[in-house]
C-alpha positions, 0 to 999 in steps of 0.5 A, spaced: 453 475 484 454 483 486 459 487 483 462 488 490 463 480 490 466 480 483 471 486 485 473 481 491 473 475 487 478 479 482 473 479 476 471 484 471 466 489 475 462 496 475 465 500 480 459 505 479 454 500 482 451 503 488 453 499 494 461 501 492 459 508 491 457 508 498 462 505 501 467 509 497 464 515 499 464 513 507 471 512 506 472 519 503 468 522 509 473 518 514 479 520 511 477 527 510 476 528 518 483 524 518 487 528 514 484 535 517 485 533 524 489 537 528 496 534 528 497 533 536 490 529 536 494 522 534 490 517 538 484 520 535 486 519 528 489 512 529 482 511 532 479 513 525 483 508 522 482 502 526 475 503 524 476 504 517 482 499 515 481 491 515 486 490 520 491 494 524 496 492 529 498 495 536 503 500 533 502 504 527 503 511 524 500 514 518 502 521 516 496 525 513 494 526 508 492 518 506 487 516 501 484 509 500 478 507 496 475 502 501 479 501 507 476 494 509 481 491 504 487 494 507 491 490 513 497 492 516 502 489 521 505 492 527 510 497 527 508 500 520 510 507 518 507 511 512 510 518 510 506 523 507 501 522 501 500 514 501 495 512 496 492 505 496 487 503 491 484 497 495 479 494 491 482 488 492 486 486 498 492 489 500 496 486 506 502 489 509 507 485 514 510 488 520 516 493 520 514 496 514 516 503 512 513 507 506 516 514 504 512 520 501 508 519 495 508 512 494 502 509 491 499 502 491 494 500 486 490 494 486 485 497 481 486 496 473 482 497 467 482 493 460 487 494 455 482 494 449 477 501 449 471 497 448 470 494 455 474 500 458 469 505 455 463 500 458 466 502 465 469 495 467 475 494 471 478 489 475 483 488 481 488 484 484 491 483 491 498 486 493 502 483 498 508 486 502 512 482 506 515 484 513 521 488 514 520 492 507 522 499 506 519 502 500 522 509 497 519 515 495 515 516 489 514 509 488 508 505 484 506 498 486 502 495 480 496 490 481 498 483 483 505 484 485 508 481 491 514 484 495 518 479 499 520 480 506 526 484 508 526 488 501 528 495 499 525 498 493 528 504 491 525 511 490 521 512 483 520 505 482 514 502 478 513 495 481 510 491 475 512 484 477 514 480 484 520 482 488 523 476 491 525 476 499 532 480 501 532 484 495 534 491 493 530 493 487 529 499 483 527 502 476 522 503 471 520 497 471 523 495 477 528 490 477 532 486 482 539 489 483 542 485 488 541 480 494 541 484 501 546 480 505 550 480 512 555 485 509 550 490 509 548 490 516 556 490 518 557 496 514 552 500 517 553 498 524 561 500 523 560 506 519 554 509 523 556 506 530 550 502 531 551 498 537 549 491 536 
């Protein structure tokens, strides 16, 4: 079993292995080009990400700068928007649904290191997948930790550190992130009424 196989299987692995180093370097080269392109070259930037990421749908947009480890472990749904400074450590799968909005300075970390110093000093690490459902809005300066699932229709408040799963239809905020309440039709009525949104 290669170190990459171990990484993808959620086992302890050595990230310094030659194949993994080469793959990270390739992603850095692609993202260097992406992050330094003329802002008007939107389609050219999108084409770079289509080649790098594991899955993209028809409509998506990343504000540069964007950084990730490998790219091929990231799957994004349709109508995806990421604001400035999205960082995804995608040593494991990161699957993001449709209609997801990500505010500036959000970090999605699948990567972890041993708590005990001895295996950590031997440079072992591990990775657990992150799943984000449909219709999710993640506020600025949020960190999502390894192994977390965020359900459909959730709002994660700014500055949150998400350490545990968040059930669908929730407003959650804080460090550690906790569910405040369920999102209901009353929330929809409020915005349609006060913002004069047409139904």
